[in-house]
Structure formats: structure tokens, C-alpha cells
KOLTIMI-417855 format. One record per residue (C-alpha): z, y, x. Coordinates in steps of 0.5 Angstrom, whole numbers, padded with zeros to 4 digits, always signed. Layout:
BEGIN
ZYX
...
***
This chain:
BEGIN
-0113-0022-0027
-0112-0022-0020
-0115-0025-0014
-0111-0026-0007
-0113-0028+0000
-0107-0032+0003
-0107-0033+0011
-0102-0038+0014
-0102-0037+0021
-0097-0043+0025
-0094-0041+0031
-0095-0045+0038
-0089-0048+0037
-0090-0051+0030
-0084-0049+0027
-0085-0043+0024
-0091-0039+0021
-0093-0032+0019
-0096-0031+0012
-0101-0025+0010
-0103-0023+0003
-0109-0019+0001
-0111-0017-0006
-0118-0018-0006
-0120-0016-0013
-0116-0014-0020
-0118-0013-0027
-0113-0010-0032
-0114-0008-0039
-0118-0001-0037
-0124-0004-0034
-0125+0002-0030
-0118+0003-0027
-0117+0003-0020
-0110+0001-0017
-0107+0006-0012
-0106+0004-0005
-0099+0004-0006
-0100-0001-0012
-0104-0005-0008
-0099-0006-0003
-0093-0007-0009
-0097-0013-0012
-0098-0016-0005
-0091-0015-0003
-0089-0018-0010
-0093-0024-0009
-0091-0025-0002
-0083-0025-0005
-0085-0030-0010
-0088-0035-0005
-0081-0034+0000
-0077-0035-0007
-0080-0042-0008
-0080-0044-0001
-0072-0042-0001
-0072-0046-0007
-0075-0052-0004
-0071-0051+0002
-0065-0051-0002
-0067-0058-0006
-0068-0061+0001
-0061-0059+0004
-0058-0062-0002
-0062-0069-0002
-0060-0069+0006
-0053-0068+0004
-0053-0073-0001
-0056-0078+0004
-0051-0076+0009
-0046-0078+0004
-0047-0085+0006
-0043-0085+0012
-0044-0092+0016
-0037-0091+0020
-0031-0095+0018
-0025-0098+0021
-0026-0104+0025
-0025-0107+0032
-0029-0107+0039
-0031-0113+0042
-0025-0113+0046
-0021-0114+0040
-0018-0107+0040
-0017-0102+0034
-0024-0098+0033
-0028-0094+0029
-0035-0098+0028
-0041-0095+0026
-0048-0098+0025
-0051-0093+0030
-0054-0095+0037
-0050-0093+0043
-0054-0087+0045
-0054-0084+0038
-0047-0085+0037
-0046-0081+0044
-0050-0075+0042
-0047-0075+0034
-0040-0075+0037
-0042-0068+0040
-0043-0065+0033
-0036-0067+0031
-0031-0065+0037
-0031-0057+0035
-0030-0058+0028
-0024-0063+0029
-0021-0059+0034
-0022-0063+0040
-0024-0060+0047
-0028-0064+0052
-0025-0064+0058
-0030-0069+0062
-0035-0075+0060
-0038-0080+0064
-0044-0082+0061
-0045-0088+0065
-0039-0092+0062
-0040-0088+0055
-0033-0085+0055
-0031-0078+0053
-0024-0075+0056
-0022-0070+0050
-0016-0065+0049
-0013-0065+0042
-0009-0059+0040
-0007-0059+0032
-0010-0053+0029
-0006-0047+0026
-0009-0045+0020
-0006-0038+0019
-0008-0036+0026
-0015-0039+0026
-0017-0036+0019
-0014-0029+0022
-0019-0030+0028
-0025-0033+0026
-0025-0032+0018
-0026-0039+0017
-0022-0045+0015
-0018-0049+0021
-0021-0055+0024
-0019-0061+0020
-0013-0064+0023
-0012-0070+0026
-0006-0075+0025
-0005-0075+0033
+0000-0072+0038
-0002-0066+0042
-0005-0068+0049
-0011-0072+0052
-0015-0078+0050
-0021-0082+0051
-0026-0084+0047
-0030-0090+0050
-0036-0092+0046
-0038-0100+0047
-0044-0104+0044
-0042-0107+0038
-0047-0113+0035
-0054-0112+0036
-0055-0104+0034
-0048-0102+0033
-0043-0098+0037
-0035-0098+0037
-0031-0092+0038
-0024-0094+0042
-0019-0089+0042
-0014-0089+0048
-0009-0085+0050
-0008-0081+0057
-0006-0087+0060
-0012-0091+0058
-0008-0095+0053
-0011-0096+0046
-0008-0093+0040
-0005-0098+0035
-0009-0100+0029
-0005-0095+0024
-0007-0089+0028
-0014-0091+0029
-0015-0092+0021
-0011-0086+0020
-0017-0082+0024
-0022-0085+0019
-0022-0080+0013
-0022-0074+0017
-0028-0076+0021
-0031-0078+0015
-0030-0071+0012
-0033-0068+0018
-0039-0072+0019
-0041-0070+0012
-0039-0063+0013
-0044-0062+0019
-0049-0068+0017
-0048-0072+0023
-0051-0079+0023
-0045-0083+0024
***
């Protein structure tokens, strides 16, 4: 039988804490046997490692649950209030604006400018070269989009009470046609799920 004292000390920012394990007393088969200092240290480290392992298991389970929840993507093809083809989400305008930022790099979109006052992102798209990307970064290339290389605008507008429409415009400010916008949907959904975005 072993009795430990475990001290948890949260950091000031509240996101992490330190844990200290101290062996207080032990009782083994030989009543008078004493543990050597190295053995005391080893039992303390063993308990600490077991706790860390349980935390890791709990974190992995939590991550799985979050991924499963993210699988219910709210984005779908539709139309904005002006009747233009768009990708429509039930998320608010501000949430959509911030969550889109998580997707750009994964879609090989580079933000060249933005205007928050009119909720518009100006982006440049270049089709990723998969072999070159893997050689440089050791990762798969970003998801390819069914777009020509070039400049585009993503304009966000309110949709209903609490939704948002994402309208795609070409460099001249003309809306993309419905077929092109619909073709963008699947790559967007794949990346939303991969990065855990709330869209």
C-alpha cells in the first residue's frame, strides 16, 4: 500500500497547471523494509506518468468528440439576398469572417487585402503543385479548388436573422456562376472538417 500527496498548482493564465507527486508512506510485504531514495523517486515518477497518460487519453477522447461535432457542417450552396450564387452558413457574420481565416492557407488562398467595413476579403488563388508541396513541406498539398488561377473577392452579407452568405466574385467584381460556386462546396467542407472550423 502506498499513500501519496498530489499538489496541483494552476498557472496565473489558467490554461495549464503543474503537478507535484510526493510519496508519504508505503507498506510492502516486508514491514521493516525501507525504500531507497531512488525507489521513492521511481514510484513518484511512475504515478505522475500514469496520471499524464490518463490525461492524454481524456484529451484524445475530447478531440474525437469535437471532430464528430464539427462533422455537422452548416455550410451549403444557396443564394445571397441579391440572388447571386453563394455558400450560405447559419453562423453569424462576425463568426464567419473569423472562421474563414482558418481555411485560406489550407485552400491555397492568399489574402491580398480585406475591408472589414464591408466584410470583403480580396484573395489570390494558385492551383497547388502537389509534388512540389510535399517535397518542400513534407505535407500533402492544400485542397485544390475548381478555380482558375487569379484574384477573387469573398463578400460576406447577412442572411436572414443570424446567417451569412459568402458570395464569390471575380477580380472585376462579377459574381461567379452557380455551377462554379456549387463546385467550391465540397473542398470547403473537407477543409472545414479538417481544421475544425465552425462553419
